[in-house]
N, CA, C, O and CB atoms as a CASP TS submission, in Angstrom:
PFRMAT TS
TARGET T0000
AUTHOR 0000-0000-0000
METHOD Language model
MODEL 1
PARENT N/A
ATOM      1  N   UNK     1      82.760 175.607 -51.384  1.00  0.00           N
ATOM      2  CA  UNK     1      84.024 174.930 -51.218  1.00  0.00           C
ATOM      3  C   UNK     1      84.860 175.010 -52.483  1.00  0.00           C
ATOM      4  O   UNK     1      86.087 175.077 -52.413  1.00  0.00           O
ATOM      5  CB  UNK     1      83.799 173.488 -50.828  1.00  0.00           C
ATOM      6  N   UNK     2      84.224 175.005 -53.615  1.00  0.00           N
ATOM      7  CA  UNK     2      84.946 175.109 -54.872  1.00  0.00           C
ATOM      8  C   UNK     2      85.629 176.468 -55.007  1.00  0.00           C
ATOM      9  O   UNK     2      86.754 176.551 -55.499  1.00  0.00           O
ATOM     10  CB  UNK     2      84.000 174.877 -56.043  1.00  0.00           C
ATOM     11  N   UNK     3      84.957 177.528 -54.574  1.00  0.00           N
ATOM     12  CA  UNK     3      85.547 178.866 -54.666  1.00  0.00           C
ATOM     13  C   UNK     3      86.811 178.951 -53.809  1.00  0.00           C
ATOM     14  O   UNK     3      87.806 179.547 -54.223  1.00  0.00           O
ATOM     15  CB  UNK     3      84.524 179.942 -54.225  1.00  0.00           C
ATOM     16  N   UNK     4      86.771 178.358 -52.620  1.00  0.00           N
ATOM     17  CA  UNK     4      87.939 178.378 -51.740  1.00  0.00           C
ATOM     18  C   UNK     4      89.115 177.630 -52.369  1.00  0.00           C
ATOM     19  O   UNK     4      90.251 178.099 -52.300  1.00  0.00           O
ATOM     20  CB  UNK     4      87.589 177.763 -50.375  1.00  0.00           C
ATOM     21  N   UNK     5      88.859 176.491 -52.972  1.00  0.00           N
ATOM     22  CA  UNK     5      89.916 175.715 -53.620  1.00  0.00           C
ATOM     23  C   UNK     5      90.533 176.483 -54.775  1.00  0.00           C
ATOM     24  O   UNK     5      91.748 176.450 -54.966  1.00  0.00           O
ATOM     25  CB  UNK     5      89.371 174.381 -54.116  1.00  0.00           C
ATOM     26  N   UNK     6      89.704 177.172 -55.544  1.00  0.00           N
ATOM     27  CA  UNK     6      90.239 177.936 -56.674  1.00  0.00           C
ATOM     28  C   UNK     6      91.040 179.130 -56.190  1.00  0.00           C
ATOM     29  O   UNK     6      92.028 179.498 -56.826  1.00  0.00           O
ATOM     30  CB  UNK     6      89.107 178.403 -57.592  1.00  0.00           C
ATOM     31  N   UNK     7      90.640 179.754 -55.070  1.00  0.00           N
ATOM     32  CA  UNK     7      91.393 180.876 -54.512  1.00  0.00           C
ATOM     33  C   UNK     7      92.788 180.447 -54.082  1.00  0.00           C
ATOM     34  O   UNK     7      93.756 181.170 -54.316  1.00  0.00           O
ATOM     35  CB  UNK     7      90.645 181.481 -53.327  1.00  0.00           C
ATOM     36  N   UNK     8      92.906 179.278 -53.455  1.00  0.00           N
ATOM     37  CA  UNK     8      94.218 178.839 -52.981  1.00  0.00           C
ATOM     38  C   UNK     8      95.147 178.521 -54.143  1.00  0.00           C
ATOM     39  O   UNK     8      96.359 178.692 -54.014  1.00  0.00           O
ATOM     40  CB  UNK     8      94.075 177.616 -52.078  1.00  0.00           C
ATOM     41  N   UNK     9      94.623 178.068 -55.262  1.00  0.00           N
ATOM     42  CA  UNK     9      95.460 177.796 -56.433  1.00  0.00           C
ATOM     43  C   UNK     9      95.935 179.081 -57.090  1.00  0.00           C
ATOM     44  O   UNK     9      96.987 179.095 -57.728  1.00  0.00           O
ATOM     45  CB  UNK     9      94.698 176.950 -57.446  1.00  0.00           C
ATOM     46  N   UNK    10      95.178 180.157 -56.943  1.00  0.00           N
ATOM     47  CA  UNK    10      95.521 181.419 -57.583  1.00  0.00           C
ATOM     48  C   UNK    10      96.491 182.255 -56.762  1.00  0.00           C
ATOM     49  O   UNK    10      96.997 183.264 -57.253  1.00  0.00           O
ATOM     50  CB  UNK    10      94.275 182.210 -57.844  1.00  0.00           C
ATOM     51  N   UNK    11      96.761 181.856 -55.520  1.00  0.00           N
ATOM     52  CA  UNK    11      97.711 182.613 -54.686  1.00  0.00           C
ATOM     53  C   UNK    11      99.094 182.540 -55.298  1.00  0.00           C
ATOM     54  O   UNK    11      99.534 181.496 -55.778  1.00  0.00           O
ATOM     55  CB  UNK    11      97.738 182.070 -53.231  1.00  0.00           C
ATOM     56  N   UNK    12      99.765 183.675 -55.269  1.00  0.00           N
ATOM     57  CA  UNK    12     101.114 183.715 -55.822  1.00  0.00           C
ATOM     58  C   UNK    12     102.127 183.444 -54.724  1.00  0.00           C
ATOM     59  O   UNK    12     101.878 183.706 -53.547  1.00  0.00           O
ATOM     60  CB  UNK    12     101.394 185.075 -56.494  1.00  0.00           C
ATOM     61  N   UNK    13     103.251 182.924 -55.121  1.00  0.00           N
ATOM     62  CA  UNK    13     104.349 182.668 -54.204  1.00  0.00           C
ATOM     63  C   UNK    13     105.017 183.998 -53.873  1.00  0.00           C
ATOM     64  O   UNK    13     105.356 184.760 -54.778  1.00  0.00           O
ATOM     65  CB  UNK    13     105.372 181.659 -54.812  1.00  0.00           C
ATOM     66  N   UNK    14     105.208 184.282 -52.597  1.00  0.00           N
ATOM     67  CA  UNK    14     105.858 185.522 -52.184  1.00  0.00           C
ATOM     68  C   UNK    14     107.281 185.235 -51.750  1.00  0.00           C
ATOM     69  O   UNK    14     107.577 184.181 -51.188  1.00  0.00           O
ATOM     70  CB  UNK    14     105.076 186.204 -51.046  1.00  0.00           C
ATOM     71  N   UNK    15     108.156 186.190 -52.021  1.00  0.00           N
ATOM     72  CA  UNK    15     109.568 186.013 -51.683  1.00  0.00           C
ATOM     73  C   UNK    15     110.130 187.280 -51.060  1.00  0.00           C
ATOM     74  O   UNK    15     109.643 188.383 -51.307  1.00  0.00           O
ATOM     75  CB  UNK    15     110.380 185.630 -52.929  1.00  0.00           C
ATOM     76  N   UNK    16     111.170 187.100 -50.242  1.00  0.00           N
ATOM     77  CA  UNK    16     111.887 188.223 -49.642  1.00  0.00           C
ATOM     78  C   UNK    16     113.017 188.615 -50.589  1.00  0.00           C
ATOM     79  O   UNK    16     113.793 187.770 -51.035  1.00  0.00           O
ATOM     80  CB  UNK    16     112.439 187.858 -48.212  1.00  0.00           C
ATOM     81  N   UNK    17     113.095 189.892 -50.882  1.00  0.00           N
ATOM     82  CA  UNK    17     114.096 190.380 -51.831  1.00  0.00           C
ATOM     83  C   UNK    17     114.673 191.705 -51.355  1.00  0.00           C
ATOM     84  O   UNK    17     114.137 192.357 -50.458  1.00  0.00           O
ATOM     85  CB  UNK    17     113.486 190.538 -53.236  1.00  0.00           C
ATOM     86  N   UNK    18     115.781 192.081 -51.982  1.00  0.00           N
ATOM     87  CA  UNK    18     116.338 193.427 -51.850  1.00  0.00           C
ATOM     88  C   UNK    18     116.130 194.088 -53.206  1.00  0.00           C
ATOM     89  O   UNK    18     116.455 193.505 -54.240  1.00  0.00           O
ATOM     90  CB  UNK    18     117.882 193.409 -51.419  1.00  0.00           C
ATOM     91  N   UNK    19     115.589 195.303 -53.205  1.00  0.00           N
ATOM     92  CA  UNK    19     115.417 196.052 -54.447  1.00  0.00           C
ATOM     93  C   UNK    19     116.392 197.226 -54.406  1.00  0.00           C
ATOM     94  O   UNK    19     116.344 198.051 -53.493  1.00  0.00           O
ATOM     95  CB  UNK    19     113.925 196.544 -54.632  1.00  0.00           C
ATOM     96  N   UNK    20     117.270 197.294 -55.393  1.00  0.00           N
ATOM     97  CA  UNK    20     118.258 198.378 -55.443  1.00  0.00           C
ATOM     98  C   UNK    20     117.527 199.715 -55.538  1.00  0.00           C
ATOM     99  O   UNK    20     116.722 199.907 -56.449  1.00  0.00           O
ATOM    100  CB  UNK    20     119.235 198.194 -56.651  1.00  0.00           C
ATOM    101  N   UNK    21     117.791 200.644 -54.617  1.00  0.00           N
ATOM    102  CA  UNK    21     117.128 201.939 -54.670  1.00  0.00           C
ATOM    103  C   UNK    21     117.612 202.823 -55.818  1.00  0.00           C
ATOM    104  O   UNK    21     116.960 203.812 -56.152  1.00  0.00           O
ATOM    105  CB  UNK    21     117.328 202.655 -53.372  1.00  0.00           C
ATOM    106  N   UNK    22     118.744 202.477 -56.422  1.00  0.00           N
ATOM    107  CA  UNK    22     119.299 203.273 -57.508  1.00  0.00           C
ATOM    108  C   UNK    22     118.743 202.856 -58.869  1.00  0.00           C
ATOM    109  O   UNK    22     118.301 203.701 -59.647  1.00  0.00           O
ATOM    110  CB  UNK    22     120.811 203.159 -57.511  1.00  0.00           C
ATOM    111  N   UNK    23     118.767 201.538 -59.159  1.00  0.00           N
ATOM    112  CA  UNK    23     118.349 201.089 -60.498  1.00  0.00           C
ATOM    113  C   UNK    23     117.127 200.173 -60.490  1.00  0.00           C
ATOM    114  O   UNK    23     116.581 199.870 -61.552  1.00  0.00           O
ATOM    115  CB  UNK    23     119.489 200.373 -61.165  1.00  0.00           C
ATOM    116  N   UNK    24     116.687 199.725 -59.305  1.00  0.00           N
ATOM    117  CA  UNK    24     115.500 198.898 -59.214  1.00  0.00           C
ATOM    118  C   UNK    24     115.727 197.410 -59.427  1.00  0.00           C
ATOM    119  O   UNK    24     114.760 196.651 -59.494  1.00  0.00           O
ATOM    120  CB  UNK    24     114.521 199.369 -60.186  1.00  0.00           C
ATOM    121  N   UNK    25     116.976 196.969 -59.537  1.00  0.00           N
ATOM    122  CA  UNK    25     117.274 195.548 -59.717  1.00  0.00           C
ATOM    123  C   UNK    25     116.789 194.768 -58.506  1.00  0.00           C
ATOM    124  O   UNK    25     117.044 195.162 -57.368  1.00  0.00           O
ATOM    125  CB  UNK    25     118.789 195.322 -59.937  1.00  0.00           C
ATOM    126  N   UNK    26     116.087 193.657 -58.744  1.00  0.00           N
ATOM    127  CA  UNK    26     115.587 192.806 -57.676  1.00  0.00           C
ATOM    128  C   UNK    26     116.594 191.690 -57.431  1.00  0.00           C
ATOM    129  O   UNK    26     116.969 190.961 -58.350  1.00  0.00           O
ATOM    130  CB  UNK    26     114.185 192.229 -58.025  1.00  0.00           C
ATOM    131  N   UNK    27     117.029 191.567 -56.174  1.00  0.00           N
ATOM    132  CA  UNK    27     117.966 190.526 -55.788  1.00  0.00           C
ATOM    133  C   UNK    27     117.288 189.670 -54.723  1.00  0.00           C
ATOM    134  O   UNK    27     116.958 190.163 -53.644  1.00  0.00           O
ATOM    135  CB  UNK    27     119.317 191.132 -55.266  1.00  0.00           C
ATOM    136  N   UNK    28     117.081 188.393 -55.022  1.00  0.00           N
ATOM    137  CA  UNK    28     116.490 187.469 -54.071  1.00  0.00           C
ATOM    138  C   UNK    28     117.456 187.318 -52.903  1.00  0.00           C
ATOM    139  O   UNK    28     118.661 187.170 -53.107  1.00  0.00           O
ATOM    140  CB  UNK    28     116.177 186.089 -54.735  1.00  0.00           C
ATOM    141  N   UNK    29     116.931 187.354 -51.678  1.00  0.00           N
ATOM    142  CA  UNK    29     117.812 187.248 -50.514  1.00  0.00           C
ATOM    143  C   UNK    29     118.580 185.933 -50.496  1.00  0.00           C
ATOM    144  O   UNK    29     119.685 185.876 -49.958  1.00  0.00           O
ATOM    145  CB  UNK    29     117.007 187.389 -49.235  1.00  0.00           C
ATOM    146  N   UNK    30     118.019 184.882 -51.068  1.00  0.00           N
ATOM    147  CA  UNK    30     118.708 183.594 -51.125  1.00  0.00           C
ATOM    148  C   UNK    30     119.934 183.647 -52.031  1.00  0.00           C
ATOM    149  O   UNK    30     120.801 182.777 -51.944  1.00  0.00           O
ATOM    150  CB  UNK    30     117.756 182.511 -51.609  1.00  0.00           C
ATOM    151  N   UNK    31     120.020 184.654 -52.898  1.00  0.00           N
ATOM    152  CA  UNK    31     121.144 184.784 -53.820  1.00  0.00           C
ATOM    153  C   UNK    31     122.265 185.674 -53.288  1.00  0.00           C
ATOM    154  O   UNK    31     123.289 185.838 -53.953  1.00  0.00           O
ATOM    155  CB  UNK    31     120.658 185.326 -55.129  1.00  0.00           C
ATOM    156  N   UNK    32     122.086 186.251 -52.100  1.00  0.00           N
ATOM    157  CA  UNK    32     123.122 187.113 -51.529  1.00  0.00           C
ATOM    158  C   UNK    32     124.290 186.275 -51.034  1.00  0.00           C
ATOM    159  O   UNK    32     124.108 185.153 -50.561  1.00  0.00           O
ATOM    160  CB  UNK    32     122.553 187.966 -50.381  1.00  0.00           C
ATOM    161  N   UNK    33     125.490 186.832 -51.148  1.00  0.00           N
ATOM    162  CA  UNK    33     126.661 186.104 -50.679  1.00  0.00           C
ATOM    163  C   UNK    33     126.815 186.263 -49.163  1.00  0.00           C
ATOM    164  O   UNK    33     126.157 187.101 -48.547  1.00  0.00           O
ATOM    165  CB  UNK    33     127.930 186.598 -51.407  1.00  0.00           C
ATOM    166  N   UNK    34     127.683 185.456 -48.580  1.00  0.00           N
ATOM    167  CA  UNK    34     127.869 185.440 -47.136  1.00  0.00           C
ATOM    168  C   UNK    34     128.317 186.794 -46.600  1.00  0.00           C
ATOM    169  O   UNK    34     127.899 187.196 -45.514  1.00  0.00           O
ATOM    170  CB  UNK    34     128.877 184.380 -46.755  1.00  0.00           C
ATOM    171  N   UNK    35     129.154 187.495 -47.340  1.00  0.00           N
ATOM    172  CA  UNK    35     129.639 188.802 -46.883  1.00  0.00           C
ATOM    173  C   UNK    35     128.483 189.788 -46.749  1.00  0.00           C
ATOM    174  O   UNK    35     128.400 190.514 -45.758  1.00  0.00           O
ATOM    175  CB  UNK    35     130.700 189.357 -47.856  1.00  0.00           C
ATOM    176  N   UNK    36     127.590 189.820 -47.738  1.00  0.00           N
ATOM    177  CA  UNK    36     126.438 190.718 -47.672  1.00  0.00           C
ATOM    178  C   UNK    36     125.529 190.353 -46.507  1.00  0.00           C
ATOM    179  O   UNK    36     124.999 191.234 -45.831  1.00  0.00           O
ATOM    180  CB  UNK    36     125.652 190.678 -48.986  1.00  0.00           C
ATOM    181  N   UNK    37     125.348 189.068 -46.271  1.00  0.00           N
ATOM    182  CA  UNK    37     124.485 188.623 -45.181  1.00  0.00           C
ATOM    183  C   UNK    37     125.066 189.014 -43.827  1.00  0.00           C
ATOM    184  O   UNK    37     124.338 189.489 -42.956  1.00  0.00           O
ATOM    185  CB  UNK    37     124.279 187.109 -45.248  1.00  0.00           C
ATOM    186  N   UNK    38     126.365 188.819 -43.643  1.00  0.00           N
ATOM    187  CA  UNK    38     126.975 189.092 -42.341  1.00  0.00           C
ATOM    188  C   UNK    38     127.153 190.586 -42.071  1.00  0.00           C
ATOM    189  O   UNK    38     127.060 191.014 -40.920  1.00  0.00           O
ATOM    190  CB  UNK    38     128.316 188.401 -42.251  1.00  0.00           C
ATOM    191  N   UNK    39     127.403 191.379 -43.097  1.00  0.00           N
ATOM    192  CA  UNK    39     127.609 192.813 -42.887  1.00  0.00           C
ATOM    193  C   UNK    39     126.320 193.621 -43.024  1.00  0.00           C
ATOM    194  O   UNK    39     126.218 194.724 -42.487  1.00  0.00           O
ATOM    195  CB  UNK    39     128.635 193.332 -43.869  1.00  0.00           C
ATOM    196  N   UNK    40     125.331 193.073 -43.743  1.00  0.00           N
ATOM    197  CA  UNK    40     124.099 193.820 -43.990  1.00  0.00           C
ATOM    198  C   UNK    40     124.262 194.834 -45.106  1.00  0.00           C
ATOM    199  O   UNK    40     123.381 195.667 -45.322  1.00  0.00           O
ATOM    200  CB  UNK    40     123.650 194.520 -42.727  1.00  0.00           C
ATOM    201  N   UNK    41     125.384 194.771 -45.819  1.00  0.00           N
ATOM    202  CA  UNK    41     125.669 195.696 -46.920  1.00  0.00           C
ATOM    203  C   UNK    41     125.695 194.906 -48.220  1.00  0.00           C
ATOM    204  O   UNK    41     126.355 193.872 -48.315  1.00  0.00           O
ATOM    205  CB  UNK    41     127.023 196.450 -46.698  1.00  0.00           C
ATOM    206  N   UNK    42     124.984 195.392 -49.207  1.00  0.00           N
ATOM    207  CA  UNK    42     124.933 194.725 -50.502  1.00  0.00           C
ATOM    208  C   UNK    42     125.423 195.687 -51.578  1.00  0.00           C
ATOM    209  O   UNK    42     125.200 196.895 -51.495  1.00  0.00           O
ATOM    210  CB  UNK    42     123.494 194.227 -50.819  1.00  0.00           C
ATOM    211  N   UNK    43     126.086 195.143 -52.579  1.00  0.00           N
ATOM    212  CA  UNK    43     126.515 195.916 -53.743  1.00  0.00           C
ATOM    213  C   UNK    43     125.707 195.443 -54.943  1.00  0.00           C
ATOM    214  O   UNK    43     125.621 194.242 -55.198  1.00  0.00           O
ATOM    215  CB  UNK    43     128.056 195.763 -54.002  1.00  0.00           C
ATOM    216  N   UNK    44     125.122 196.363 -55.672  1.00  0.00           N
ATOM    217  CA  UNK    44     124.314 196.020 -56.834  1.00  0.00           C
ATOM    218  C   UNK    44     125.223 195.633 -57.998  1.00  0.00           C
ATOM    219  O   UNK    44     126.107 196.405 -58.368  1.00  0.00           O
ATOM    220  CB  UNK    44     123.393 197.198 -57.228  1.00  0.00           C
ATOM    221  N   UNK    45     125.021 194.448 -58.581  1.00  0.00           N
ATOM    222  CA  UNK    45     125.848 194.045 -59.713  1.00  0.00           C
ATOM    223  C   UNK    45     125.511 194.800 -60.997  1.00  0.00           C
ATOM    224  O   UNK    45     126.260 194.734 -61.973  1.00  0.00           O
ATOM    225  CB  UNK    45     125.700 192.567 -59.946  1.00  0.00           C
ATOM    226  N   UNK    46     124.392 195.514 -60.998  1.00  0.00           N
ATOM    227  CA  UNK    46     123.956 196.225 -62.188  1.00  0.00           C
ATOM    228  C   UNK    46     124.509 197.653 -62.251  1.00  0.00           C
ATOM    229  O   UNK    46     124.961 198.099 -63.306  1.00  0.00           O
ATOM    230  CB  UNK    46     122.445 196.256 -62.238  1.00  0.00           C
ATOM    231  N   UNK    47     124.472 198.371 -61.117  1.00  0.00           N
ATOM    232  CA  UNK    47     124.863 199.793 -61.149  1.00  0.00           C
ATOM    233  C   UNK    47     125.961 200.138 -60.145  1.00  0.00           C
ATOM    234  O   UNK    47     126.354 201.300 -60.044  1.00  0.00           O
ATOM    235  CB  UNK    47     123.652 200.663 -60.879  1.00  0.00           C
ATOM    236  N   UNK    48     126.462 199.152 -59.401  1.00  0.00           N
ATOM    237  CA  UNK    48     127.520 199.334 -58.401  1.00  0.00           C
ATOM    238  C   UNK    48     127.115 200.155 -57.184  1.00  0.00           C
ATOM    239  O   UNK    48     127.979 200.575 -56.414  1.00  0.00           O
ATOM    240  CB  UNK    48     128.689 199.978 -59.040  1.00  0.00           C
ATOM    241  N   UNK    49     125.809 200.395 -56.993  1.00  0.00           N
ATOM    242  CA  UNK    49     125.344 201.047 -55.766  1.00  0.00           C
ATOM    243  C   UNK    49     125.673 200.134 -54.601  1.00  0.00           C
ATOM    244  O   UNK    49     125.610 198.912 -54.741  1.00  0.00           O
ATOM    245  CB  UNK    49     123.807 201.359 -55.822  1.00  0.00           C
ATOM    246  N   UNK    50     126.022 200.699 -53.455  1.00  0.00           N
ATOM    247  CA  UNK    50     126.318 199.910 -52.272  1.00  0.00           C
ATOM    248  C   UNK    50     125.637 200.542 -51.071  1.00  0.00           C
ATOM    249  O   UNK    50     125.683 201.759 -50.889  1.00  0.00           O
ATOM    250  CB  UNK    50     127.843 199.798 -52.045  1.00  0.00           C
ATOM    251  N   UNK    51     124.999 199.706 -50.246  1.00  0.00           N
ATOM    252  CA  UNK    51     124.327 200.214 -49.060  1.00  0.00           C
ATOM    253  C   UNK    51     123.651 199.097 -48.293  1.00  0.00           C
ATOM    254  O   UNK    51     123.849 197.917 -48.583  1.00  0.00           O
ATOM    255  CB  UNK    51     123.311 201.274 -49.438  1.00  0.00           C
ATOM    256  N   UNK    52     122.849 199.482 -47.308  1.00  0.00           N
ATOM    257  CA  UNK    52     122.187 198.519 -46.454  1.00  0.00           C
ATOM    258  C   UNK    52     121.174 197.687 -47.224  1.00  0.00           C
ATOM    259  O   UNK    52     120.514 198.177 -48.140  1.00  0.00           O
ATOM    260  CB  UNK    52     121.513 199.222 -45.304  1.00  0.00           C
ATOM    261  N   UNK    53     121.061 196.424 -46.840  1.00  0.00           N
ATOM    262  CA  UNK    53     120.030 195.553 -47.399  1.00  0.00           C
ATOM    263  C   UNK    53     118.687 196.054 -46.895  1.00  0.00           C
ATOM    264  O   UNK    53     118.497 196.254 -45.695  1.00  0.00           O
ATOM    265  CB  UNK    53     120.263 194.048 -47.007  1.00  0.00           C
ATOM    266  N   UNK    54     117.778 196.249 -47.800  1.00  0.00           N
ATOM    267  CA  UNK    54     116.426 196.651 -47.443  1.00  0.00           C
ATOM    268  C   UNK    54     115.483 195.560 -47.925  1.00  0.00           C
ATOM    269  O   UNK    54     115.243 195.409 -49.123  1.00  0.00           O
ATOM    270  CB  UNK    54     116.053 198.047 -48.061  1.00  0.00           C
ATOM    271  N   UNK    55     114.955 194.801 -46.971  1.00  0.00           N
ATOM    272  CA  UNK    55     114.128 193.646 -47.311  1.00  0.00           C
ATOM    273  C   UNK    55     112.720 194.085 -47.670  1.00  0.00           C
ATOM    274  O   UNK    55     112.095 194.878 -46.965  1.00  0.00           O
ATOM    275  CB  UNK    55     114.091 192.647 -46.150  1.00  0.00           C
ATOM    276  N   UNK    56     112.235 193.552 -48.783  1.00  0.00           N
ATOM    277  CA  UNK    56     110.858 193.769 -49.223  1.00  0.00           C
ATOM    278  C   UNK    56     110.256 192.412 -49.550  1.00  0.00           C
ATOM    279  O   UNK    56     110.966 191.484 -49.936  1.00  0.00           O
ATOM    280  CB  UNK    56     110.791 194.735 -50.461  1.00  0.00           C
ATOM    281  N   UNK    57     108.957 192.304 -49.396  1.00  0.00           N
ATOM    282  CA  UNK    57     108.235 191.091 -49.767  1.00  0.00           C
ATOM    283  C   UNK    57     107.498 191.398 -51.062  1.00  0.00           C
ATOM    284  O   UNK    57     106.727 192.355 -51.132  1.00  0.00           O
ATOM    285  CB  UNK    57     107.241 190.623 -48.628  1.00  0.00           C
ATOM    286  N   UNK    58     107.737 190.578 -52.093  1.00  0.00           N
ATOM    287  CA  UNK    58     107.055 190.780 -53.362  1.00  0.00           C
ATOM    288  C   UNK    58     106.355 189.489 -53.763  1.00  0.00           C
ATOM    289  O   UNK    58     106.684 188.414 -53.261  1.00  0.00           O
ATOM    290  CB  UNK    58     108.046 191.234 -54.462  1.00  0.00           C
ATOM    291  N   UNK    59     105.392 189.600 -54.667  1.00  0.00           N
ATOM    292  CA  UNK    59     104.604 188.449 -55.079  1.00  0.00           C
ATOM    293  C   UNK    59     105.406 187.442 -55.884  1.00  0.00           C
ATOM    294  O   UNK    59     105.243 186.236 -55.699  1.00  0.00           O
ATOM    295  CB  UNK    59     103.424 188.901 -55.879  1.00  0.00           C
ATOM    296  N   UNK    60     106.259 187.911 -56.765  1.00  0.00           N
ATOM    297  CA  UNK    60     107.002 186.982 -57.618  1.00  0.00           C
ATOM    298  C   UNK    60     108.291 187.632 -58.075  1.00  0.00           C
ATOM    299  O   UNK    60     108.305 188.799 -58.464  1.00  0.00           O
ATOM    300  CB  UNK    60     106.157 186.545 -58.834  1.00  0.00           C
ATOM    301  N   UNK    61     109.381 186.867 -58.026  1.00  0.00           N
ATOM    302  CA  UNK    61     110.692 187.349 -58.458  1.00  0.00           C
ATOM    303  C   UNK    61     110.895 186.972 -59.913  1.00  0.00           C
ATOM    304  O   UNK    61     110.745 185.804 -60.272  1.00  0.00           O
ATOM    305  CB  UNK    61     111.829 186.766 -57.572  1.00  0.00           C
ATOM    306  N   UNK    62     111.240 187.952 -60.771  1.00  0.00           N
ATOM    307  CA  UNK    62     111.556 187.582 -62.153  1.00  0.00           C
ATOM    308  C   UNK    62     112.758 186.656 -62.170  1.00  0.00           C
ATOM    309  O   UNK    62     113.778 186.952 -61.548  1.00  0.00           O
ATOM    310  CB  UNK    62     111.828 188.838 -63.017  1.00  0.00           C
ATOM    311  N   UNK    63     112.652 185.561 -62.860  1.00  0.00           N
ATOM    312  CA  UNK    63     113.735 184.581 -62.926  1.00  0.00           C
ATOM    313  C   UNK    63     114.663 184.890 -64.075  1.00  0.00           C
ATOM    314  O   UNK    63     114.234 185.342 -65.137  1.00  0.00           O
ATOM    315  CB  UNK    63     113.181 183.168 -63.067  1.00  0.00           C
ATOM    316  N   UNK    64     115.957 184.639 -63.850  1.00  0.00           N
ATOM    317  CA  UNK    64     116.950 184.809 -64.905  1.00  0.00           C
ATOM    318  C   UNK    64     116.793 183.681 -65.898  1.00  0.00           C
ATOM    319  O   UNK    64     116.604 182.528 -65.511  1.00  0.00           O
ATOM    320  CB  UNK    64     118.391 184.845 -64.331  1.00  0.00           C
ATOM    321  N   UNK    65     116.869 184.004 -67.167  1.00  0.00           N
ATOM    322  CA  UNK    65     116.811 182.973 -68.195  1.00  0.00           C
ATOM    323  C   UNK    65     118.200 182.352 -68.316  1.00  0.00           C
ATOM    324  O   UNK    65     119.196 183.070 -68.405  1.00  0.00           O
ATOM    325  CB  UNK    65     116.327 183.560 -69.569  1.00  0.00           C
ATOM    326  N   UNK    66     118.269 181.018 -68.320  1.00  0.00           N
ATOM    327  CA  UNK    66     119.593 180.387 -68.446  1.00  0.00           C
ATOM    328  C   UNK    66     120.231 180.707 -69.792  1.00  0.00           C
ATOM    329  O   UNK    66     119.565 180.748 -70.826  1.00  0.00           O
ATOM    330  CB  UNK    66     119.483 178.864 -68.271  1.00  0.00           C
ATOM    331  N   UNK    67     121.529 180.931 -69.746  1.00  0.00           N
ATOM    332  CA  UNK    67     122.265 181.187 -70.978  1.00  0.00           C
ATOM    333  C   UNK    67     122.902 179.890 -71.439  1.00  0.00           C
ATOM    334  O   UNK    67     122.929 178.915 -70.688  1.00  0.00           O
ATOM    335  CB  UNK    67     123.339 182.293 -70.778  1.00  0.00           C
ATOM    336  N   UNK    68     123.403 179.862 -72.630  1.00  0.00           N
ATOM    337  CA  UNK    68     124.008 178.638 -73.146  1.00  0.00           C
ATOM    338  C   UNK    68     125.291 178.270 -72.403  1.00  0.00           C
ATOM    339  O   UNK    68     125.718 177.116 -72.443  1.00  0.00           O
ATOM    340  CB  UNK    68     124.299 178.790 -74.626  1.00  0.00           C
ATOM    341  N   UNK    69     125.917 179.253 -71.717  1.00  0.00           N
ATOM    342  CA  UNK    69     127.153 178.995 -70.985  1.00  0.00           C
ATOM    343  C   UNK    69     126.884 178.265 -69.668  1.00  0.00           C
ATOM    344  O   UNK    69     127.800 177.665 -69.105  1.00  0.00           O
ATOM    345  CB  UNK    69     127.887 180.306 -70.715  1.00  0.00           C
ATOM    346  N   UNK    70     125.639 178.304 -69.163  1.00  0.00           N
ATOM    347  CA  UNK    70     125.330 177.662 -67.873  1.00  0.00           C
ATOM    348  C   UNK    70     125.063 176.212 -68.014  1.00  0.00           C
ATOM    349  O   UNK    70     124.789 175.535 -67.022  1.00  0.00           O
ATOM    350  CB  UNK    70     124.156 178.308 -67.225  1.00  0.00           C
TER
END
């Protein structure tokens, strides 16, 4: 029973994301704007690539570090 409890604590949180096929930028689907959601087209803020949203499931999304302006 102890092994099972330790396994559940070690599970990582999985999230649905879009990964830019041009530059590899990970965009959490929760961060997409309404236009991207309704059209299914996303524009990468990093390289300006534009195309269909391609959903992938990953173990963990790298979080943005807050800047002093936020």
